[in-house]
N, C-alpha and C positions, 0 to 999 in steps of 0.2 A: 187329451194332451194337457200337460201340466202348464199352468200359467205362472209367470214370474211374480214374485212378491212385490217387486218395485215397478212403478210406472216410469216411462221415459220422459215424462214432462217435468217441468220445474216450476216452483213458485218461490217468491222472495219474502223474507222477513224485513219489512221496511226499516226497522230499527237497526238493522245490520248492514244497510247499504252504504256505499262509499259516497261522500259528499262531492257534488259537482262533477262526477265521473272521472276524477283524477285519482289514479292508483299508483302510489310510489312503491318501489320494491328494491330489495337488496339481496344479493346472492351470498350464500355461505361460501367461504374461501375454498371449500373442497370441490366445487364444481369446475369441471374442465370447460374450455371454450366451446366444445361441441355440445355439452349439456346445456350451457347457457343459451346457445343458439336454438336448440330444440324448444326450450321454455319460451324464448322470445317469439318463435314462430307461432306457438299456441296463443300467446298474448296478442299477436298481430291478427290472428284469425278472429279472436273475440272483438277486437277493435273494429274489424271489417263487418262482422255480423251486426254490431250495434251502430253502424253508419257513423262512426267517429264519436258517439256519445260517451264512449269509454276511452280513456287514454292512460296507458301505462308509461311511467317515467322512472328510469333507473337512477338509483342513488349510488354514490360512490363511498359513502360512509353512513353510519347510523345517525339519523336525525336527532335533534334535540328532543323532539317529542313525536309520538305516533300521530297519525296512522300511517302505517306502511306494511307491506307484505315482506316477510323474511322467508326466503327459500332455504330450506335445510336439507342437506344431502343425507337423508335417512328416512326409511319407511315409505308410507303411501297414504297420507291423510292430510287434512287441513282444518284449521279453526273455521268455524262458521261465521262468515261475514266480518265486518269491521269490529276490531277489538280496541276499545278506547283506552284501556289500561295497559296496553303494550302492543307489541307487533302482532299482526295476524300471521301466524306461522303456517307455511305450506311445506309439507314433508314430501319431497320427490327424491326417492333413493334409487339404488341400482335396479330394483325389480319393478319400478313404476315409471319408466322413462318413455313409454309409448305416447304418441300424440294424444290419443284418447284418454289415457290416464292423467296426463298433465292438464288437459281441458277440464276433466271431471273435477280435479282438485281445485283448479282455479275458479270454477263455478261455485264451489262451496265457499271459498275465500271471499267471493263477491257477494255472498248472502243467499245463494240458491240452495234449496233443500229438496230432498226427494218427497214426492207426494205419497 
C-alpha cells in the first residue's frame, strides 16, 4: 500500500504565531454572505478547539497597520503565519469552499505547517 507524502499532524513556527490569540480579519468584497458564513463557521470551530485561546474579530475596513488576515476570493492557498509587513492573505476561491479546505488554509495562516 502506498503511503501519503504528508503527515496529518501539525507543528508551528513560533515566529509566525499571532500575538495574544487575537486574529483580525477582513473579507474581499467579492464574497457573498453565504461564503462569509462558511468561513466564519470554520473560524468558530478553531476557536472551540482552542478552548477560546484564539479569537477571530472581523474588521469593517483596512486597519492602519497589520496584522490581520485578508480573505481573497481566488485560488486555494494562504501565507504562512503572521506577516508583519502586510496582511496575511488567505485565498479561498470557488473550488476551495469546503469546510476542510477552509480549515486547512486557516491553519497555515495561523502558522501551522505540514510535518
